[in-house]
C-alpha positions, 0 to 999 in steps of 0.5 A: 928497923930496915926490914932486912933482919930480925932479932929473936930468942932461939932455943936449940939444944941448950939455953935460949940465946939471942940471934939476928936473922938476915931475911934475904940470906937466911943467915943466923948470927948468934949475938951472945951465947949466954951462960948455961944457967941464963935465960935471955929475952925480948931483943929490940933493935936501936933506931939505927939498927946498929945496936940491940938491947935485951934482958938476961937473968942468971941463977944468982943474978937479977934480970939485967939489961945488956946492949950488943952490936948488931953483929954480936960484938961489944957486949955492954951490961947496962944494969947490974942489980938484983931487980927485975928489968925487962921489956926494954926498947931504945928511945928514938934518938938511941941514947936511952933505953926505956924498960919496966923494973920493980926497983921501987917495989912495984913494976913501973916504967924507967929510962936509963941514959946509956952513956951516963947511966942516969936513971929516971922513973917515968911512971908511978903506977900503984898496981904496976905496969907489966909492959909498954909499947909505942911512940918514940921518946916524948910520944904517947905510949900504951902501957899494960896496967896490972889491975884487980881483974887482970890487965888494962891498957892506958895511954902514957904521955911523957912530956919531960923526965920530971913529969910522971904518971900516977895511975891507981886503977879501980875495978869500976873505972879504968880511964887513964893516967893522971899527970902530976909533978914530982 
């Protein structure tokens, strides 16, 4: 967030690991040395730059979300289940994490409150969402929607946790999501 460091996945003589690279000093900090059978992925800074969220999968576990301090201390397991959870990023206020999960049978967008662990399904896309990017909490997001032909982009405009997107793409018209109340 401050352009002085980046987080990345590094593969050097062993399993992939999360690192923070200080751009001015060139110093590398290993954030979390994962178990030998684990794969880590897609680290993202919190808006303050103090925390980093990432996903990790082991040989006998689902892909879960973890948060660690930017110095590699205080590892917190955010989810612990058999589901696929990936592409996580913090909301603007840093109190929640948005991510893609297959917990309802199809990959959709979710938000989890870090403190309470309250989970909210934010989308209801029949064919599934593979990724998302964009705006802070409440702003439009661009989502990658799985279609018969591959992937298409759609705008997702969350207004409130109780409003979700229902999007069922067809091969003829991929024009965007329709909002509905749940």
